[in-house]
N, C-alpha and C positions, 0 to 999 in steps of 0.2 A: 504493500500500500504506500509506504514512504517513497519508494522508487517511482511509482505511478504518479504520485503528487508532484514529485520533483520534475519528472518529464513533462508534465502539463505546465507547471510554473515556468519552466525554461523554454516553453514554446516549441518543444520537440514533438510531444504527443498531440499537440493541438496548435493551431496557428491563428492568433487573434489579430495579427498585423499583416499588412500587405507591402508596406514600405520598409526598406532596409533601415532607414533612420529611426523609425518607430521601434524596431526590434532592439537597436542599440540603446535607445532611451529607456526602454523597459528594463533591460539588463543592467543599466548603469555604466558598465565598462565591459569590454570583450577583449580577452587576451589576444595580442596581435604581434607576437615576436616574429612569426612567419606570416608574411603578407597574404599569400594564397590561402593558408589555413584559416586566417581570420575571416576572409571573405566566405570561405566554406562554412564557418561557424554561423555566420549571419544567414547564409542561404539555406542552411539546414532548418532554420526557424521561420522560413517564409513558405507560403503555399506553393503547391506544385506549379511549375511554369516560371518560377523566379530564375533569373539567369545571372551568370558572373558579370555580364556587362551592365546589368541594372545596378548591381552593388558597386561596381567600378565607377559608374556615373555618379552615384551618391558621394563617393569619396572625392571624385574630381570636382564636383560642385561645392564641396564643403558641407554637405548635409551630415556627413560623418567625418570625424577627424581622427588621426592617428598620432599619438604622442606618448612620451614617457610619463607614467602616472603611478598607479598602484604598485607598490613594492619596487618602484624604479624600473618597471618593465613597460614595454610598449603595449598600449591599450587603444581600442577604438572607443571613442566617447562622442557625445553630442556637443555641438557648438554651445548650446545653452547651459551645459554642465561643466565645461572645461575650466572656467575660472574658479568657481567655488570648490571644485574637486581638487584642483592643484593647490589651492590655498590650504586645504585640509591636510593633504597627504605629503606635499613636498618637503616641509621642514624635517620630518622624520627621515625621509629618503636621503636628503642632503646630509643630515647628521650621520647617517649610516656610512656614507662614502668619505667621511672626513679623513680617515687614515689613508685611504688610497689617494685622495687629493693631495695630502701632504707629501706622499711618496712621489707624485707627479709634479710637485712644486706648483700646484694650482691653489692660489689663495683668493680671498674675496675680491681683492683689487683686480686680479686677472680676470675673474669671472665678470666683473662689472665692465671692464674694457672690452671683453669678448662680446658680451651681450650688446653693448653699444655699437660696436663695429658691425655685427650681424644685422641689427635693426636698421642702422643707417643704410647699409647696402641694399637691404630688401625694400626700403622706402624709395630708393632711387631707380630700381629696375624690376626685372622679372624675378620669379621664385628661383631659389638657388638649390643646386644639388649639393651633396656632401662635399664633393671635390671643389666646387666653387666656394663653399664656405671656408674650406681650408685655405684657398687662395686669398680670400678676403682677410682672414686672420693672419696669414703669413705676411701680407702687405702691411698689416698693423704691427708687425714684429711680435706677434704672439705665436710661440712655437706650437705646432700641431703634431710633433713627432710621437711615434708610438701610440699609446692609448689616450694621449691628451685630447686629440680631436674628438673622439667619442664622448669624453666627459665634458668637454666644452659645449658640444651640441646638446647633450642630454641636460646640462644645467640650464641652457637657454630655454629648453622645453619645460623643465620643472619650474623655472621662474616665470612661465607664461608669456615668453617673448615670441616663440615660434612653435609651429606645429606642422603637420603634413600639408603640402601643397599638391597641386595636380601632378600626376606622374608625367615625366618627359621620356617617352619611349618606354624602356624597361627600368629607368631610373626614377627613384622617388625624389621629390623636391621638398624644400621647407618654405613656409610662408609665415607672415606675421599673424599672430593670433588676432590682433586688432582688425586685420583684413578678412580673416576667415570666420571670425565670430565678432562682427562689429557691434552687435547689440546683445545684451544678455539681461536676464531678470535681475532683480535687486540683489545686492550682495547679501550673502548669508553669514550669520555669526558662526563661530566654530561649532557651537552646540547644534545650531540649525543644520549646518552642513553634515555633521556627524549623524544626526537623525535622518536626514534625507538619504545619505549613502546607505545606512542600515536598512531603511525602508525599501530602497531599490534592491538590495541584496536579498532580504528575506522574502519579499514578494516574488522574486524571480528564481530563487534557488531553494526555497524552503520546502519541507521542514529542514531547519538547520540550527546549529548551535552558535553561541558566542565565539567559541574556538574556531569554527568554520569562518565566521565573519572576520575575525582578527587576522587569520591567515590570508584571506582573499584581499583584504584592504591594506594589510601591512601596518595597521594601527595597533597600539597596545590595548589590552583588555580594559 
């Protein structure tokens, strides 16, 4: 019975939505480390006839965004949720990476310079690939060697500066959150955001426990 209830709540045993964006909003966040698998997870929860191209169109249009969020992993989220969700989970994720950042000689001043350089470049032109962001940072004399680039980009995502842009061929791009999610509901307090994230989780994955929720969200009990 529990398995049946979970399959229904997760929109696998039933389909209450026809739009990919509505599925993502219902779930709150969808694991998206592998881009194709993330689209498959959304498609699994849509009625028969849903196509990969329809989900890709939602991502291209910005109806669904891909960014680092829960547990510091890539997630699909809704534009209306990205700001309050990041404000809730990012501080803990950033704190978790503190040791690695010190090893890579990445301090808060470097992150601020990096965020500013990326934002300025995006406001001047088109969306940027990972390689193009590296070139922007190198011109600003911010080293991107080794794992530094990955952490600089992830930090810009966690700080709510950038998120996924339209794909350019087979390459993903990054765009400004302000452009992909130009309007959003009122800001939520931390308690309101926590309550909303919990509501999304338990309605779409329940029956579940607090331990399940804390693992999924990356937040402490």
